[in-house]
C-alpha positions as CSV (number, residue, x, y, z in Angstrom):
1,M,41.2,-67.1,-87.4
2,E,42.3,-63.7,-89.5
3,K,42.7,-64.1,-93.5
4,I,46.1,-63.6,-94.8
5,A,46.5,-60.6,-97.2
6,S,46.8,-62.3,-100.1
7,F,43.2,-64.2,-99.9
8,T,41.5,-61.0,-99.8
9,V,42.8,-60.2,-102.7
10,D,39.6,-60.9,-105.6
11,H,41.4,-63.2,-107.7
12,D,38.4,-63.0,-109.9
13,L,39.8,-59.7,-110.7
14,L,43.3,-60.0,-111.2
15,T,44.9,-60.5,-114.4
16,P,48.7,-60.5,-115.1
17,G,51.0,-57.6,-114.4
18,I,53.0,-56.4,-111.6
19,Y,51.0,-55.5,-107.9
20,L,51.8,-54.1,-104.7
21,S,50.8,-57.3,-102.3
22,R,52.0,-55.8,-99.3
23,T,54.5,-53.5,-97.1
24,D,55.9,-54.8,-94.0
25,G,58.0,-51.9,-92.7
26,D,60.9,-51.1,-95.4
27,I,60.0,-54.6,-96.9
28,I,57.6,-54.6,-100.2
29,T,56.3,-57.8,-101.4
30,Y,55.7,-57.4,-105.5
31,D,52.5,-60.2,-107.1
32,L,54.6,-60.9,-110.5
33,R,51.1,-62.5,-111.6
34,F,52.1,-64.0,-115.3
35,I,48.7,-66.1,-115.4
36,T,45.2,-65.2,-114.9
37,P,43.9,-66.5,-111.8
38,N,41.3,-70.1,-112.1
39,V,42.1,-69.6,-115.8
40,P,44.1,-72.9,-117.2
41,P,47.0,-73.9,-118.2
42,F,48.8,-72.4,-115.3
43,L,52.9,-72.4,-115.4
44,P,54.1,-75.7,-115.5
45,S,56.5,-76.3,-112.6
46,P,59.8,-76.9,-114.3
47,V,59.1,-73.7,-116.2
48,M,58.4,-72.0,-112.6
49,H,61.6,-73.8,-111.6
50,T,63.6,-72.4,-113.8
51,I,62.0,-68.8,-113.2
52,E,62.9,-68.8,-110.1
53,H,66.7,-70.1,-110.4
54,L,67.4,-67.4,-113.1
55,F,65.0,-64.4,-111.6
56,A,66.7,-65.2,-108.3
57,T,70.1,-65.2,-109.4
58,F,69.9,-62.0,-111.7
59,A,68.3,-60.3,-108.6
60,R,70.9,-60.9,-106.3
61,N,73.3,-60.1,-108.9
62,S,71.9,-56.9,-109.5
63,A,72.9,-53.2,-108.3
64,Y,69.9,-53.8,-105.8
65,K,71.3,-57.6,-104.6
66,D,71.8,-56.1,-101.0
67,R,67.9,-55.4,-101.0
68,V,67.1,-58.4,-102.4
69,I,65.1,-60.7,-99.9
70,Y,63.1,-63.2,-101.5
71,F,62.2,-64.6,-105.1
72,G,59.6,-67.4,-105.2
73,P,56.6,-69.0,-106.7
74,M,53.1,-69.4,-105.8
75,G,51.5,-72.5,-104.4
76,C,49.3,-71.9,-107.7
77,R,51.2,-71.7,-110.6
78,T,50.3,-68.2,-111.7
79,G,53.3,-66.3,-110.7
80,F,55.9,-65.4,-108.1
81,Y,56.7,-63.1,-105.0
82,F,59.4,-60.9,-105.3
83,L,60.0,-59.3,-101.8
84,L,62.6,-56.2,-102.0
85,R,64.1,-53.5,-99.5
86,D,64.2,-49.9,-99.4
87,V,63.6,-49.7,-102.8
88,D,61.7,-47.0,-104.9
89,K,58.4,-48.7,-106.6
90,S,59.6,-47.4,-110.3
91,E,63.1,-48.9,-109.8
92,A,61.5,-52.0,-108.5
93,I,59.0,-52.4,-111.8
94,Q,62.1,-51.7,-113.8
95,L,64.0,-54.0,-112.3
96,I,61.6,-56.7,-112.9
97,I,61.4,-55.8,-116.3
98,D,65.1,-55.8,-117.0
99,I,65.3,-59.5,-115.1
100,V,62.5,-60.6,-117.3
101,K,64.0,-59.6,-120.4
102,Q,67.4,-61.4,-119.4
103,I,65.7,-64.3,-118.6
104,T,64.3,-64.2,-122.1
105,E,67.4,-64.1,-123.7
106,F,69.6,-66.4,-121.3
107,F,71.7,-69.2,-122.9
108,G,73.5,-71.7,-120.9
109,D,73.5,-73.5,-118.0
110,I,70.7,-72.8,-115.4
111,P,72.4,-71.7,-112.4
112,G,72.1,-74.1,-109.3
113,A,70.8,-76.7,-111.3
114,T,73.1,-79.5,-110.4
115,R,72.3,-82.3,-107.7
116,K,74.8,-80.8,-105.1
117,E,73.0,-77.4,-105.5
118,C,69.5,-78.0,-106.0
119,G,66.8,-81.1,-104.4
120,N,64.9,-81.4,-107.6
121,F,67.8,-80.5,-110.2
122,L,66.0,-82.8,-112.8
123,E,62.8,-80.6,-113.2
124,Q,63.9,-77.6,-115.4
125,D,62.7,-76.4,-118.6
126,L,64.6,-73.2,-120.2
127,S,62.9,-73.2,-123.2
128,G,59.0,-73.2,-121.7
129,A,61.1,-70.3,-119.2
130,K,62.1,-68.0,-121.8
131,A,58.8,-68.5,-123.5
132,A,56.6,-67.6,-120.4
133,C,58.8,-64.6,-119.8
134,K,58.5,-63.4,-123.4
135,E,54.7,-63.3,-122.8
136,Y,54.8,-61.9,-119.2
137,L,57.4,-59.1,-120.8
138,K,54.5,-58.5,-123.3
139,V,52.7,-57.2,-120.4
140,I,54.9,-55.6,-118.0
141,E,57.2,-54.0,-120.5
142,H,55.6,-50.6,-120.1
143,W,54.0,-51.1,-116.4
144,T,54.1,-47.9,-114.3
145,V,53.5,-47.5,-110.8
146,P,49.6,-46.3,-110.3
147,K,49.2,-50.0,-111.8
148,L,50.7,-51.7,-109.1
149,T,47.2,-51.4,-107.4
150,Y,44.9,-54.3,-107.0
151,R,41.9,-54.0,-108.7
152,S,38.5,-54.0,-106.5
């Protein structure tokens, strides 16, 4: 059986940042790595869940909303995948930075976090999500297209 692309990345060399995970036609998958792999503590599930709700909402309400394919968590709890169609890489980086910054400044009710809207609506942590995004923003705030490549 052929290995999937994400399992070919050397996780011992991977550090927090934004990476180009794969390209499928006009869709680019970005690896938003918040945590160094295999170095606890990992992102707690409630923190990831809140980031997922906020990031997806902000992305789907941005100028790029028609080009957002998916945003969701990695099972290893070290980050997220963000899929975009037909978006310049430098614009994608800026969009990610802008959304992460929006999360750090967010106050109010978490979008989609009611019983009717979410299958696990009680597992949310807004303060934890804001703190995680604040740390991540320090890493990515000056990210550039050449940095999108995984180290090997």
